[in-house]
C-alpha angles and dihedrals in degrees: 000000000000122000136163091231134043114265094195112111112234102217105053133025117243127229114249138183120281122259095043107171127203110253093013102053110194095338093120092062098040127111111203092186095055105022096153093051088048089055090046090055091046092050091054090051102036104034138236097331131026143147129240118191126197105197098312098336110106125200123187114211119199123191103152115116098225095047093046091053087055092047091051090061104115091205091070106019139040139179116297120203096228127209093266091056093043084062088058092051094089087057104039101015109179096000117139094269101045103030118119115242093250096052110108095213091068092061093043094049093045092051092047098044104036093086089055090066100046120120090255092052090057089073091069092054098045098086091050092050091048092050092052089048087058089054090052090051091050091047091055091044088060088053098044114155090013129103115262125197101239100199093049093049093046088053089054091053099046095043091054091047096054093040095050098037095044108031114039100284094301107183121212089184089230094161097043108037120094090209129034119273110261090249091053094046092050092044094051093047089049094051091048091049093049094048096046094047101041093088099039121102112251092247090063093045090053096047118029091024100049096110092048090047091054091050090048091056090051090049091053090053091049094050093048093047094053093049092046088055090053091052093045092049092053092049091050095045098078089226100098109144095022099089102060092211134125093272093053090050093050091049098046113023121083124215105265091220100050104017088231127130127218116265121234094258093055091044087056090050091051093049091050089048093052094044094050105034095027096060104030094058098046092045091053092051091051092048094049091045091055090045091055095042091051088058097040110058093175093059090043092052092048093053093045092051091056093045094047092049091055094039109030120188131041100267117109102275124236101236115198122207091252092053095067098065091048094062096094096170090055091048091052090052091053093046092049092047090052090049096050096034110024096186089204088053100193148348138224124245130190128205114239095187138020103288139168122208131188117350101344107320105147127199130188125213108288095024111126141199137195113236107212105208091173087074099029091058087058097049103140091201090064105025101034136252091296093058091123092056128090106241118153089186090073084078093061108118093242092053094045089057088062095048120104106268090217093065120129118233110164110144091151099042125254144274129006092334095053116129110294093203101057094115090051090049095049092050097049093043094050092045093050093047091049096054093042094051092043096049107031142055114200141185129203132211105258089205092062113115115204112256112185115209119205119212099151084295129048128250137162107261119213094006109149136181131198104225131199132168113262 
């Protein structure tokens, strides 16, 4: 991957994949469609730190627990906007996720929006989340005894939640349209384009990918135009300040440090960020959780027993805001899903000083690494010999006390630039899982072999369930 500085440590040579060729690097063993899974395979073969080079673009991948804990030290390292996220910059620009550390709008937006994701703020979103969950239940009722595509339907749920809770009840009609909303179609094409091109040399992007690149530019224009219309409609409505949502806050609340408000362009960038990142990640967690529960009847029975005890009977339960946090079995399922399948499977870090990690791997200021949590979360030295197994009980307090305290668990990133919406994500995921497990029985196809799709995030592709009301 391209970088303006060398990422090759100067003191000790790094392992790298076999079949490296002069002038091509590791291109012959690369997989541009599934780059994270390629790195996961490499980490298992090459160890806790290695280098992959595409032509002359080196990338250092770190998955060892001890080295990651060093890299997470904010005194020596900070967030790096890696090449994958630079590809998102034309879409989200200086939104919270893709802003460079030096860009002032990141600090302003973070200061303004952080209170909107506090535990107390979740109360105002709960009713919206619950209402969208009802739409999901009705959607599956209409498809009873048929196979439903789990990842697609979880995307429908989470997109409607973030759109309605955050931006004035905007409805993408995910459960009623026969074809995707234009925003959704453009967004999904864009994510696929970004992921499949992030690891290709520029010469290939400019030649064989010219038609896709032209479509991508049109998709960016379409996404921006739709969001600009949402902002303009709110400003013209005469109801600014009456909604109490993210859009209201961005339009009315000044940054407490500078006294400045966000301009319309940055508000658009933040909305795009939330719509894209805020629904893709949560949808992936829900899909992987249902995949694991379908294959683990003991974990499924344990969660259902807790849910049924709190909400007896077969009627759709009235779930209060306070109920969600009390469902400890459901929380353990979510935590274990995020450990085994961190849907944002890694993050980039950049050295801010001369620093040495591990046994002699040296980095200069500006050098960067990719932290591969997909492998780090399965480190058997920290999580035990069963680290590759789905076991929500490992999150029981007694079991956590026995776990290596050095373990890495970073499903939402690390440091100051960690995901601002993690409380929002936990609440919607736990609420959705609760109503699904309370209301539906499901069966899976035992012949299904997990196929992980990469679209910035991870999700199980082609995973289907046959659903019926309990």
